[in-house]
Biopython code that builds the backbone (N, CA, C, O; Angstrom):
import numpy as np
from Bio.PDB.StructureBuilder import StructureBuilder

atoms = [
    (1, "MET", "N", (-11.830, -8.375, -1.226)),
    (1, "MET", "CA", (-10.578, -7.726, -1.498)),
    (1, "MET", "C", (-10.198, -6.948, -0.270)),
    (1, "MET", "O", (-11.021, -6.199, 0.257)),
    (2, "GLN", "N", (-8.972, -7.096, 0.208)),
    (2, "GLN", "CA", (-8.461, -6.357, 1.386)),
    (2, "GLN", "C", (-7.926, -5.035, 0.914)),
    (2, "GLN", "O", (-7.362, -4.949, -0.177)),
    (3, "ASN", "N", (-8.092, -3.987, 1.721)),
    (3, "ASN", "CA", (-7.678, -2.602, 1.388)),
    (3, "ASN", "C", (-6.444, -2.251, 2.386)),
    (3, "ASN", "O", (-6.556, -2.361, 3.607)),
    (4, "TYR", "N", (-5.378, -1.861, 1.806)),
    (4, "TYR", "CA", (-4.241, -1.422, 2.556)),
    (4, "TYR", "C", (-3.867, 0.015, 2.325)),
    (4, "TYR", "O", (-4.196, 0.575, 1.280)),
    (5, "HIS", "N", (-3.172, 0.644, 3.293)),
    (5, "HIS", "CA", (-2.758, 2.102, 3.051)),
    (5, "HIS", "C", (-1.312, 2.212, 3.390)),
    (5, "HIS", "O", (-0.842, 1.649, 4.379)),
    (6, "VAL", "N", (-0.565, 2.981, 2.521)),
    (6, "VAL", "CA", (0.862, 3.332, 2.811)),
    (6, "VAL", "C", (0.774, 4.839, 3.297)),
    (6, "VAL", "O", (0.387, 5.736, 2.546)),
    (7, "LYS", "N", (1.140, 5.036, 4.535)),
    (7, "LYS", "CA", (1.160, 6.339, 5.182)),
    (7, "LYS", "C", (2.319, 6.550, 6.085)),
    (7, "LYS", "O", (2.890, 5.615, 6.647)),
    (8, "PRO", "N", (2.677, 7.876, 6.223)),
    (8, "PRO", "CA", (3.689, 8.153, 7.274)),
    (8, "PRO", "C", (3.142, 7.994, 8.647)),
    (8, "PRO", "O", (1.962, 8.235, 8.903)),
    (9, "HIS", "N", (4.073, 7.556, 9.598)),
    (9, "HIS", "CA", (3.606, 7.388, 10.997)),
    (9, "HIS", "C", (4.858, 7.489, 11.938)),
    (9, "HIS", "O", (5.737, 6.627, 11.932)),
    (10, "ASP", "N", (4.881, 8.505, 12.680)),
    (10, "ASP", "CA", (5.954, 8.640, 13.709)),
    (10, "ASP", "C", (7.357, 8.599, 13.063)),
    (10, "ASP", "O", (8.246, 7.937, 13.600)),
    (11, "GLY", "N", (7.557, 9.228, 12.027)),
    (11, "GLY", "CA", (8.892, 9.371, 11.382)),
    (11, "GLY", "C", (9.283, 8.184, 10.509)),
    (11, "GLY", "O", (10.444, 8.092, 10.110)),
    (12, "HIS", "N", (8.398, 7.305, 10.207)),
    (12, "HIS", "CA", (8.675, 6.206, 9.282)),
    (12, "HIS", "C", (7.355, 5.993, 8.422)),
    (12, "HIS", "O", (6.386, 6.736, 8.577)),
    (13, "TRP", "N", (7.360, 5.013, 7.566)),
    (13, "TRP", "CA", (6.260, 4.673, 6.629)),
    (13, "TRP", "C", (5.705, 3.334, 7.015)),
    (13, "TRP", "O", (6.470, 2.406, 7.281)),
    (14, "ASP", "N", (4.387, 3.198, 7.055)),
    (14, "ASP", "CA", (3.671, 1.973, 7.353)),
    (14, "ASP", "C", (2.809, 1.582, 6.259)),
    (14, "ASP", "O", (2.203, 2.431, 5.605)),
    (15, "LEU", "N", (2.712, 0.221, 6.003)),
    (15, "LEU", "CA", (1.690, -0.432, 5.249)),
    (15, "LEU", "C", (0.713, -1.063, 6.230)),
    (15, "LEU", "O", (1.085, -1.961, 6.985)),
    (16, "THR", "N", (-0.546, -0.597, 6.224)),
    (16, "THR", "CA", (-1.470, -1.055, 7.235)),
    (16, "THR", "C", (-2.687, -1.543, 6.563)),
    (16, "THR", "O", (-3.168, -0.936, 5.606)),
    (17, "LEU", "N", (-3.214, -2.664, 7.056)),
    (17, "LEU", "CA", (-4.514, -3.190, 6.554)),
    (17, "LEU", "C", (-5.580, -2.279, 7.069)),
    (17, "LEU", "O", (-5.547, -1.961, 8.258)),
    (18, "GLU", "N", (-6.540, -1.822, 6.271)),
    (18, "GLU", "CA", (-7.615, -0.957, 6.701)),
    (18, "GLU", "C", (-8.315, -1.525, 7.901)),
    (18, "GLU", "O", (-8.809, -2.651, 7.831)),
    (19, "GLY", "N", (-8.384, -0.807, 9.001)),
    (19, "GLY", "CA", (-9.117, -1.198, 10.171)),
    (19, "GLY", "C", (-8.213, -1.849, 11.243)),
    (19, "GLY", "O", (-8.632, -2.088, 12.376)),
    (20, "ALA", "N", (-6.898, -2.136, 10.818)),
    (20, "ALA", "CA", (-5.988, -2.787, 11.765)),
    (20, "ALA", "C", (-5.340, -1.760, 12.618)),
    (20, "ALA", "O", (-5.199, -0.608, 12.207)),
    (21, "ASP", "N", (-4.938, -2.145, 13.805)),
    (21, "ASP", "CA", (-4.199, -1.223, 14.738)),
    (21, "ASP", "C", (-2.730, -1.250, 14.492)),
    (21, "ASP", "O", (-2.045, -0.288, 14.839)),
    (22, "ARG", "N", (-2.187, -2.327, 13.897)),
    (22, "ARG", "CA", (-0.759, -2.413, 13.730)),
    (22, "ARG", "C", (-0.406, -2.498, 12.247)),
    (22, "ARG", "O", (-1.180, -2.990, 11.426)),
    (23, "ALA", "N", (0.808, -1.991, 11.929)),
    (23, "ALA", "CA", (1.256, -2.070, 10.559)),
    (23, "ALA", "C", (1.678, -3.444, 10.171)),
    (23, "ALA", "O", (2.218, -4.169, 11.006)),
    (24, "SER", "N", (1.462, -3.845, 8.943)),
    (24, "SER", "CA", (1.919, -5.119, 8.364)),
    (24, "SER", "C", (3.471, -4.995, 8.026)),
    (24, "SER", "O", (4.236, -5.945, 8.192)),
    (25, "ILE", "N", (3.852, -3.845, 7.574)),
    (25, "ILE", "CA", (5.281, -3.477, 7.306)),
    (25, "ILE", "C", (5.507, -2.124, 7.721)),
    (25, "ILE", "O", (4.626, -1.281, 7.557)),
    (26, "SER", "N", (6.670, -1.827, 8.272)),
    (26, "SER", "CA", (7.138, -0.496, 8.643)),
    (26, "SER", "C", (8.589, -0.342, 8.192)),
    (26, "SER", "O", (9.416, -1.214, 8.462)),
    (27, "LYS", "N", (8.908, 0.767, 7.502)),
    (27, "LYS", "CA", (10.225, 1.093, 6.963)),
    (27, "LYS", "C", (10.549, 2.484, 7.164)),
    (27, "LYS", "O", (9.637, 3.303, 7.274)),
    (28, "PRO", "N", (11.882, 2.866, 7.228)),
    (28, "PRO", "CA", (12.225, 4.250, 7.449)),
    (28, "PRO", "C", (11.857, 5.290, 6.282)),
    (28, "PRO", "O", (11.668, 6.485, 6.511)),
    (29, "THR", "N", (11.777, 4.718, 5.026)),
    (29, "THR", "CA", (11.367, 5.602, 3.965)),
    (29, "THR", "C", (10.274, 5.003, 3.069)),
    (29, "THR", "O", (10.043, 3.794, 3.080)),
    (30, "LYS", "N", (9.649, 5.812, 2.344)),
    (30, "LYS", "CA", (8.504, 5.399, 1.549)),
    (30, "LYS", "C", (9.018, 4.453, 0.420)),
    (30, "LYS", "O", (8.376, 3.458, 0.083)),
    (31, "GLU", "N", (10.178, 4.797, -0.137)),
    (31, "GLU", "CA", (10.766, 3.941, -1.116)),
    (31, "GLU", "C", (11.006, 2.493, -0.693)),
    (31, "GLU", "O", (10.684, 1.518, -1.373)),
    (32, "GLU", "N", (11.608, 2.451, 0.509)),
    (32, "GLU", "CA", (11.888, 1.055, 1.056)),
    (32, "GLU", "C", (10.552, 0.331, 1.389)),
    (32, "GLU", "O", (10.499, -0.891, 1.249)),
    (33, "LEU", "N", (9.583, 0.959, 1.777)),
    (33, "LEU", "CA", (8.271, 0.344, 2.103)),
    (33, "LEU", "C", (7.694, -0.161, 0.826)),
    (33, "LEU", "O", (7.308, -1.326, 0.737)),
    (34, "ILE", "N", (7.624, 0.702, -0.188)),
    (34, "ILE", "CA", (7.115, 0.261, -1.489)),
    (34, "ILE", "C", (7.796, -0.914, -2.061)),
    (34, "ILE", "O", (7.139, -1.800, -2.607)),
    (35, "SER", "N", (9.122, -0.967, -1.960)),
    (35, "SER", "CA", (9.858, -2.053, -2.427)),
    (35, "SER", "C", (9.486, -3.392, -1.627)),
    (35, "SER", "O", (9.342, -4.447, -2.244)),
    (36, "SER", "N", (9.346, -3.324, -0.346)),
    (36, "SER", "CA", (8.964, -4.464, 0.503)),
    (36, "SER", "C", (7.506, -4.807, 0.260)),
    (36, "SER", "O", (7.118, -5.972, 0.346)),
    (37, "MET", "N", (6.719, -3.832, -0.035)),
    (37, "MET", "CA", (5.302, -4.120, -0.276)),
    (37, "MET", "C", (5.010, -5.023, -1.521)),
    (37, "MET", "O", (4.061, -5.806, -1.561)),
    (38, "GLU", "N", (5.870, -4.852, -2.486)),
    (38, "GLU", "CA", (5.707, -5.692, -3.715)),
    (38, "GLU", "C", (5.817, -7.139, -3.342)),
    (38, "GLU", "O", (4.990, -7.934, -3.789)),
    (39, "ASP", "N", (6.797, -7.537, -2.540)),
    (39, "ASP", "CA", (6.978, -8.925, -2.073)),
    (39, "ASP", "C", (5.801, -9.383, -1.194)),
    (39, "ASP", "O", (5.274, -10.484, -1.353)),
    (40, "PHE", "N", (5.391, -8.456, -0.216)),
    (40, "PHE", "CA", (4.367, -8.743, 0.710)),
    (40, "PHE", "C", (3.007, -9.013, -0.023)),
    (40, "PHE", "O", (2.239, -9.866, 0.421)),
    (41, "MET", "N", (2.708, -8.283, -1.148)),
    (41, "MET", "CA", (1.451, -8.395, -1.814)),
    (41, "MET", "C", (1.459, -9.458, -2.912)),
    (41, "MET", "O", (0.425, -9.675, -3.544)),
    (42, "ALA", "N", (2.614, -10.145, -3.169)),
    (42, "ALA", "CA", (2.810, -11.096, -4.231)),
    (42, "ALA", "C", (1.729, -12.150, -4.289)),
    (42, "ALA", "O", (1.265, -12.515, -5.369)),
    (43, "ASN", "N", (1.316, -12.652, -3.102)),
    (43, "ASN", "CA", (0.333, -13.754, -3.080)),
    (43, "ASN", "C", (-0.958, -13.357, -2.469)),
    (43, "ASN", "O", (-1.707, -14.206, -1.987)),
    (44, "LYS", "N", (-1.255, -12.029, -2.474)),
    (44, "LYS", "CA", (-2.481, -11.483, -1.876)),
    (44, "LYS", "C", (-3.321, -10.794, -2.986)),
    (44, "LYS", "O", (-2.830, -10.329, -4.014)),
    (45, "THR", "N", (-4.625, -10.778, -2.673)),
    (45, "THR", "CA", (-5.501, -9.982, -3.511)),
    (45, "THR", "C", (-5.897, -8.783, -2.664)),
    (45, "THR", "O", (-6.413, -8.938, -1.557)),
    (46, "GLY", "N", (-5.641, -7.528, -3.216)),
    (46, "GLY", "CA", (-6.014, -6.429, -2.419)),
    (46, "GLY", "C", (-5.695, -5.162, -3.164)),
    (46, "GLY", "O", (-5.131, -5.199, -4.257)),
    (47, "SER", "N", (-6.046, -4.061, -2.590)),
    (47, "SER", "CA", (-5.836, -2.725, -3.108)),
    (47, "SER", "C", (-4.989, -1.985, -2.162)),
    (47, "SER", "O", (-5.218, -2.045, -0.954)),
    (48, "VAL", "N", (-3.974, -1.256, -2.670)),
    (48, "VAL", "CA", (-3.035, -0.451, -1.810)),
    (48, "VAL", "C", (-3.157, 0.980, -2.228)),
    (48, "VAL", "O", (-2.892, 1.327, -3.379)),
    (49, "LYS", "N", (-3.558, 1.819, -1.296)),
    (49, "LYS", "CA", (-3.701, 3.245, -1.538)),
    (49, "LYS", "C", (-2.353, 3.910, -0.980)),
    (49, "LYS", "O", (-2.096, 3.839, 0.222)),
    (50, "ILE", "N", (-1.577, 4.500, -1.802)),
    (50, "ILE", "CA", (-0.312, 5.088, -1.452)),
    (50, "ILE", "C", (-0.545, 6.600, -1.224)),
    (50, "ILE", "O", (-0.934, 7.304, -2.155)),
    (51, "HIS", "N", (-0.316, 7.092, -0.019)),
    (51, "HIS", "CA", (-0.533, 8.426, 0.340)),
    (51, "HIS", "C", (0.700, 9.303, 0.241)),
    (51, "HIS", "O", (1.819, 8.793, 0.299)),
    (52, "LEU", "N", (0.532, 10.566, 0.099)),
    (52, "LEU", "CA", (1.621, 11.527, 0.218)),
    (52, "LEU", "C", (1.792, 11.862, 1.692)),
    (52, "LEU", "O", (0.949, 11.482, 2.504)),
    (53, "ALA", "N", (2.834, 12.545, 2.049)),
    (53, "ALA", "CA", (3.147, 12.859, 3.474)),
    (53, "ALA", "C", (2.023, 13.744, 4.074)),
    (53, "ALA", "O", (1.853, 13.724, 5.293)),
    (54, "ASN", "N", (1.246, 14.522, 3.273)),
    (54, "ASN", "CA", (0.106, 15.279, 3.773)),
    (54, "ASN", "C", (-1.169, 14.502, 3.877)),
    (54, "ASN", "O", (-2.197, 15.076, 4.238)),
    (55, "GLY", "N", (-1.162, 13.174, 3.568)),
    (55, "GLY", "CA", (-2.340, 12.422, 3.719)),
    (55, "GLY", "C", (-3.132, 12.134, 2.455)),
    (55, "GLY", "O", (-3.930, 11.201, 2.378)),
    (56, "GLN", "N", (-2.871, 12.979, 1.475)),
    (56, "GLN", "CA", (-3.674, 12.862, 0.157)),
    (56, "GLN", "C", (-3.247, 11.577, -0.554)),
    (56, "GLN", "O", (-2.090, 11.165, -0.473)),
    (57, "ILE", "N", (-4.179, 10.963, -1.237)),
    (57, "ILE", "CA", (-3.853, 9.734, -1.993)),
    (57, "ILE", "C", (-3.103, 10.117, -3.212)),
    (57, "ILE", "O", (-3.574, 10.957, -3.978)),
    (58, "GLU", "N", (-1.877, 9.504, -3.449)),
    (58, "GLU", "CA", (-1.143, 9.737, -4.583)),
    (58, "GLU", "C", (-1.324, 8.700, -5.724)),
    (58, "GLU", "O", (-1.206, 8.990, -6.914)),
    (59, "GLU", "N", (-1.617, 7.478, -5.255)),
    (59, "GLU", "CA", (-1.732, 6.368, -6.246)),
    (59, "GLU", "C", (-2.428, 5.240, -5.563)),
    (59, "GLU", "O", (-2.413, 5.111, -4.339)),
    (60, "GLU", "N", (-3.074, 4.380, -6.424)),
    (60, "GLU", "CA", (-3.760, 3.206, -6.030)),
    (60, "GLU", "C", (-3.253, 2.063, -6.871)),
    (60, "GLU", "O", (-3.189, 2.149, -8.098)),
    (61, "ARG", "N", (-2.868, 0.914, -6.144)),
    (61, "ARG", "CA", (-2.452, -0.237, -6.886)),
    (61, "ARG", "C", (-3.274, -1.462, -6.484)),
    (61, "ARG", "O", (-3.635, -1.650, -5.322)),
    (62, "THR", "N", (-3.560, -2.301, -7.515)),
    (62, "THR", "CA", (-4.361, -3.550, -7.224)),
    (62, "THR", "C", (-3.469, -4.689, -7.398)),
    (62, "THR", "O", (-2.679, -4.673, -8.342)),
    (63, "TYR", "N", (-3.508, -5.701, -6.575)),
    (63, "TYR", "CA", (-2.797, -6.939, -6.562)),
    (63, "TYR", "C", (-3.752, -8.121, -6.587)),
    (63, "TYR", "O", (-4.698, -8.110, -5.799)),
    (64, "PRO", "N", (-3.588, -9.134, -7.416)),
    (64, "PRO", "CA", (-2.713, -9.020, -8.585)),
    (64, "PRO", "C", (-3.279, -8.044, -9.624)),
    (64, "PRO", "O", (-4.407, -7.566, -9.497)),
    (65, "ARG", "N", (-2.523, -7.778, -10.586)),
    (65, "ARG", "CA", (-2.993, -6.785, -11.553)),
    (65, "ARG", "C", (-4.270, -7.275, -12.277)),
    (65, "ARG", "O", (-5.085, -6.450, -12.691)),
    (66, "SER", "N", (-4.445, -8.534, -12.428)),
    (66, "SER", "CA", (-5.657, -9.058, -13.072)),
    (66, "SER", "C", (-6.919, -8.722, -12.294)),
    (66, "SER", "O", (-8.014, -8.728, -12.856)),
    (67, "ALA", "N", (-6.777, -8.433, -11.017)),
    (67, "ALA", "CA", (-7.896, -8.019, -10.221)),
    (67, "ALA", "C", (-8.359, -6.657, -10.295)),
    (67, "ALA", "O", (-9.367, -6.308, -9.680)),
    (68, "ASP", "N", (-7.628, -5.797, -11.071)),
    (68, "ASP", "CA", (-7.925, -4.379, -11.210)),
    (68, "ASP", "C", (-9.257, -4.295, -12.019)),
    (68, "ASP", "O", (-9.366, -4.840, -13.117)),
    (69, "PRO", "N", (-10.250, -3.599, -11.440)),
    (69, "PRO", "CA", (-11.570, -3.478, -12.092)),
    (69, "PRO", "C", (-11.526, -2.628, -13.256)),
    (69, "PRO", "O", (-12.355, -2.785, -14.153)),
    (70, "ARG", "N", (-10.592, -1.702, -13.325)),
    (70, "ARG", "CA", (-10.487, -0.747, -14.406)),
    (70, "ARG", "C", (-9.696, -1.368, -15.619)),
    (70, "ARG", "O", (-8.657, -2.007, -15.452)),
    (71, "LYS", "N", (-10.218, -1.152, -16.757)),
    (71, "LYS", "CA", (-9.475, -1.637, -18.020)),
    (71, "LYS", "C", (-8.685, -0.481, -18.540)),
    (71, "LYS", "O", (-9.078, 0.209, -19.481)),
    (72, "SER", "N", (-7.547, -0.285, -17.897)),
    (72, "SER", "CA", (-6.618, 0.795, -18.398)),
    (72, "SER", "C", (-5.229, 0.281, -18.484)),
    (72, "SER", "O", (-4.922, -0.778, -17.935)),
    (73, "LYS", "N", (-4.377, 0.997, -19.156)),
    (73, "LYS", "CA", (-2.939, 0.654, -19.352)),
    (73, "LYS", "C", (-2.160, 0.938, -18.098)),
    (73, "LYS", "O", (-1.146, 0.286, -17.849)),
    (74, "GLY", "N", (-2.626, 1.954, -17.243)),
    (74, "GLY", "CA", (-1.883, 2.361, -16.124)),
    (74, "GLY", "C", (-2.123, 1.585, -14.946)),
    (74, "GLY", "O", (-1.528, 1.849, -13.901)),
]
sb = StructureBuilder()
sb.init_structure("model")
sb.init_model(0)
sb.init_chain("A")
sb.init_seg("    ")
for serial, (resi, resn, name, xyz) in enumerate(atoms, 1):
    if name == "N":
        sb.init_residue(resn, " ", resi, " ")
    sb.init_atom(name, np.array(xyz, "f"), 0.0, 1.0, " ", f" {name:<3s}", serial, name[0])
structure = sb.get_structure()
């Protein structure tokens, strides 16, 4: 499973594969990036950690949902 991170970078927001030097997606706002991320992750298996502007992890999403190891409603 690939791990991605949504983080702010130089005034915009990036979706970056863990260990990669370049962003897979870059958008001006976090909301735009998350919207684009849904399409980007549609045919991938991976985990996306969404960070706050201060770097703290706000949320983690697993794609596809069936790959989520936790048996929870959230």
